[in-house]
RODO-2510 file (C-alpha; in nm, 4 decimals, decimal comma):
residues 212
     n   res          X          Y          Z
     1     x     0,0002     0,0004     0,0011
     2     x     0,1337     0,3459    -0,0944
     3     x     0,2237     0,5549     0,2095
     4     x     0,0583     0,8960     0,2255
     5     x     0,1496     1,1807     0,4627
     6     x    -0,0300     1,5163     0,4722
     7     x    -0,1938     1,4217     0,1426
     8     x     0,1444     1,3601    -0,0248
     9     x     0,2080     1,0119    -0,1608
    10     x     0,5517     0,8673    -0,0959
    11     x     0,6896     0,7215    -0,4202
    12     x     0,6733     0,3407    -0,4040
    13     x     0,8715     0,2321    -0,7071
    14     x     1,1668    -0,0067    -0,6776
    15     x     1,3967     0,2930    -0,7265
    16     x     1,2268     0,4899    -0,4476
    17     x     1,2330     0,1946    -0,2076
    18     x     1,6023     0,1378    -0,2749
    19     x     1,6743     0,5059    -0,2271
    20     x     1,4961     0,4936     0,1063
    21     x     1,6927     0,1871     0,2132
    22     x     2,0242     0,3404     0,1125
    23     x     1,9660     0,6582     0,3093
    24     x     1,8232     0,4812     0,6121
    25     x     2,1307     0,2596     0,6207
    26     x     2,3871     0,5405     0,5733
    27     x     2,2351     0,8347     0,7571
    28     x     2,1530     0,9058     1,1198
    29     x     1,7845     0,9135     1,2159
    30     x     1,8194     1,2938     1,2348
    31     x     1,9275     1,3217     0,8737
    32     x     1,6838     1,0561     0,7498
    33     x     1,3779     1,2171     0,9082
    34     x     1,4905     1,5623     0,7982
    35     x     1,5355     1,4400     0,4408
    36     x     1,1882     1,2869     0,4307
    37     x     1,0432     1,6109     0,5671
    38     x     1,2261     1,8005     0,2925
    39     x     1,0451     1,5888     0,0349
    40     x     0,7081     1,6337     0,2038
    41     x     0,7406     2,0092     0,2601
    42     x     0,8851     2,0570    -0,0865
    43     x     0,5984     1,8659    -0,2448
    44     x     0,3419     2,0563    -0,0401
    45     x     0,4962     2,3869    -0,1464
    46     x     0,4965     2,2686    -0,5049
    47     x     0,1271     2,1823    -0,4967
    48     x     0,0452     2,5098    -0,3243
    49     x     0,2334     2,6996    -0,5948
    50     x     0,0697     2,5043    -0,8776
    51     x     0,3934     2,3440    -0,9942
    52     x     0,4143     2,0208    -1,1908
    53     x     0,7017     1,8047    -1,0783
    54     x     0,8277     1,4461    -1,0921
    55     x     0,7666     1,3037    -0,7424
    56     x     1,0310     1,0326    -0,7834
    57     x     1,3039     1,2775    -0,8833
    58     x     1,2069     1,5143    -0,6066
    59     x     1,2083     1,2254    -0,3612
    60     x     1,5601     1,1174    -0,4502
    61     x     1,6836     1,4758    -0,4451
    62     x     1,5379     1,5300    -0,0998
    63     x     1,6604     1,1979     0,0392
    64     x     2,0152     1,2368    -0,0895
    65     x     2,0593     1,6087    -0,0276
    66     x     2,2486     1,5662     0,3003
    67     x     2,4186     1,2365     0,2200
    68     x     2,7491     1,4260     0,2167
    69     x     2,7178     1,4660     0,5917
    70     x     2,7246     1,0899     0,6490
    71     x     3,0400     0,9026     0,7418
    72     x     2,9986     0,6669     0,4489
    73     x     2,9681     0,9232     0,1721
    74     x     3,1375     1,2393     0,2869
    75     x     3,4717     1,3434     0,1376
    76     x     3,7124     1,6165     0,2431
    77     x     3,8103     1,7585    -0,0973
    78     x     3,4783     1,9074    -0,2097
    79     x     3,1590     2,0638    -0,0826
    80     x     2,9275     1,8270     0,1052
    81     x     2,6461     1,9200    -0,1346
    82     x     2,8509     1,7697    -0,4217
    83     x     2,9050     1,4493    -0,2273
    84     x     2,5317     1,3887    -0,2146
    85     x     2,4740     1,5128    -0,5678
    86     x     2,7382     1,2774    -0,7109
    87     x     2,5926     0,9816    -0,5246
    88     x     2,2395     1,0639    -0,6412
    89     x     2,3458     1,0839    -1,0042
    90     x     2,5311     0,7498    -0,9844
    91     x     2,2277     0,5937    -0,8149
    92     x     1,9796     0,7220    -1,0710
    93     x     2,1924     0,6290    -1,3718
    94     x     2,2386     0,2778    -1,2302
    95     x     1,8589     0,2492    -1,2384
    96     x     1,8366     0,3558    -1,5995
    97     x     1,7181     0,7109    -1,5366
    98     x     1,8061     0,9363    -1,8336
    99     x     2,1119     1,1556    -1,7935
   100     x     1,9117     1,4796    -1,8180
   101     x     1,6881     1,3764    -1,5275
   102     x     1,9835     1,2521    -1,3222
   103     x     2,1589     1,5857    -1,3880
   104     x     1,8500     1,7702    -1,2709
   105     x     1,8639     1,5903    -0,9404
   106     x     2,2392     1,6515    -0,9183
   107     x     2,1735     2,0245    -0,9625
   108     x     1,8941     2,0241    -0,7044
   109     x     2,1255     1,8807    -0,4416
   110     x     2,4350     2,0795    -0,5397
   111     x     2,2471     2,4091    -0,5164
   112     x     2,0254     2,3450    -0,2135
   113     x     2,2297     2,5777     0,0096
   114     x     2,2593     2,8495    -0,2532
   115     x     1,9911     3,1129    -0,1866
   116     x     1,7495     3,2242    -0,4607
   117     x     1,9093     3,0732    -0,7730
   118     x     1,7453     2,7268    -0,7473
   119     x     1,4042     2,8855    -0,7159
   120     x     1,4324     3,0031    -1,0758
   121     x     1,5101     2,6613    -1,2130
   122     x     1,3186     2,3353    -1,2831
   123     x     1,0476     2,2493    -1,0248
   124     x     1,2405     1,9554    -0,8783
   125     x     1,5424     2,1793    -0,8250
   126     x     1,3366     2,4622    -0,6734
   127     x     1,1389     2,2310    -0,4454
   128     x     1,4383     2,0599    -0,2860
   129     x     1,5499     2,4072    -0,1840
   130     x     1,1969     2,5012    -0,0741
   131     x     1,1813     2,1879     0,1441
   132     x     1,5198     2,2540     0,2987
   133     x     1,4427     2,6203     0,3622
   134     x     1,1097     2,5278     0,5182
   135     x     1,2431     2,2573     0,7529
   136     x     1,5745     2,4163     0,8526
   137     x     1,5100     2,7892     0,8322
   138     x     1,1323     2,8097     0,8664
   139     x     1,1075     3,0224     0,5528
   140     x     0,7471     3,0501     0,4416
   141     x     0,6380     2,8776     0,7621
   142     x     0,2835     3,0125     0,7514
   143     x     0,2349     2,9293     0,3835
   144     x     0,1411     2,5731     0,4758
   145     x    -0,1620     2,5008     0,6980
   146     x    -0,0957     2,3900     1,0536
   147     x    -0,2630     2,0520     0,9957
   148     x    -0,0212     1,9723     0,7144
   149     x     0,2765     2,0643     0,9301
   150     x     0,1427     1,8527     1,2144
   151     x     0,0909     1,5501     0,9895
   152     x     0,4462     1,5702     0,8595
   153     x     0,5932     1,6073     1,2076
   154     x     0,3834     1,3228     1,3405
   155     x     0,5324     1,0962     1,0751
   156     x     0,8855     1,2328     1,1012
   157     x     0,9405     1,4036     1,4370
   158     x     1,2002     1,6747     1,4882
   159     x     1,2826     1,6718     1,8649
   160     x     1,5616     1,9147     1,9524
   161     x     1,6199     1,9559     1,5798
   162     x     1,7866     2,2970     1,5717
   163     x     2,0948     2,2146     1,7859
   164     x     2,1177     1,8651     1,6422
   165     x     2,1239     1,9725     1,2800
   166     x     2,3793     2,2413     1,3568
   167     x     2,5944     1,9765     1,5237
   168     x     2,5575     1,7509     1,2198
   169     x     2,6627     2,0341     0,9891
   170     x     2,9646     2,1079     1,2047
   171     x     3,0747     1,7449     1,2188
   172     x     3,0356     1,7082     0,8432
   173     x     3,2302     2,0247     0,7611
   174     x     3,4989     2,0695     1,0248
   175     x     3,7568     1,8625     0,8346
   176     x     3,7001     2,0539     0,5083
   177     x     3,6589     2,4174     0,6123
   178     x     3,7850     2,5592     0,2839
   179     x     3,4816     2,4126     0,1035
   180     x     3,2521     2,6517     0,2917
   181     x     3,3961     2,9565     0,1159
   182     x     3,1196     3,1596    -0,0415
   183     x     2,8296     2,9594     0,1047
   184     x     2,6092     2,9614     0,4113
   185     x     2,7922     2,6798     0,5858
   186     x     3,0810     2,9098     0,6704
   187     x     2,8453     3,0580     0,9293
   188     x     2,8160     2,7192     1,0954
   189     x     3,1916     2,6783     1,1393
   190     x     3,2258     3,0404     1,2477
   191     x     2,9882     2,9645     1,5375
   192     x     3,0928     2,6125     1,6341
   193     x     3,4532     2,5495     1,5170
   194     x     3,6864     2,7596     1,7396
   195     x     3,9858     2,7342     1,5052
   196     x     3,7949     2,8245     1,1897
   197     x     3,9230     3,1174     0,9873
   198     x     3,6925     3,2020     0,6970
   199     x     3,8374     3,2664     0,3554
   200     x     3,8057     3,6343     0,2731
   201     x     3,6916     3,7157    -0,0810
   202     x     3,8317     4,0692    -0,0664
   203     x     4,1733     3,9408     0,0456
   204     x     4,1797     3,6893    -0,2422
   205     x     4,1301     3,9777    -0,4850
   206     x     4,3847     4,2004    -0,3135
   207     x     4,6492     3,9265    -0,3061
   208     x     4,5847     3,7768    -0,6476
   209     x     4,8908     3,7356    -0,8754
   210     x     4,7670     4,0042    -1,1150
   211     x     5,0154     4,2959    -1,1288
   212     x     4,8716     4,6400    -1,0691
***
């Protein structure tokens, strides 16, 4: 039987079930429940905004978006968003999903911490960001009815979520601080990593090798 939460059906294809199993196995309960909420809130925002989207692609994008924070999939030489995006693309292509669709999911994950730009792109890309912004930042909180929020939280609780997700971000980024240059995650390390020194864009320009 297809699972339904807050009026949103959870994709029940073989691909979707395998995606769920992969993330449940690799991620902490915190990240798993957050990722499912991102799908649900993203889908709810999409319906409210009259968008047409592929639920399966949105589901994989939401589930894999924080996979780069997990011990199994995180690297230290690139942004954590790219870790999850790369894994999602490999996963989708291994299931025969066309390259253009796999690339759309890659983009959705890679850009989910980049404000504004994803919102002007394909619905699946925009809605991963909408879901993340809703669950983590509370952006547009009142745009969804309270009963929908309650149904999502009942299925995927978020006890003590704010400090726990900040701790998860810190743990996933502290050994690759340079990858936070120019993105919102530098704020996380600035607050929670005592030895963090952010890269300064102005200083890069001033000390570039170009002669003046």
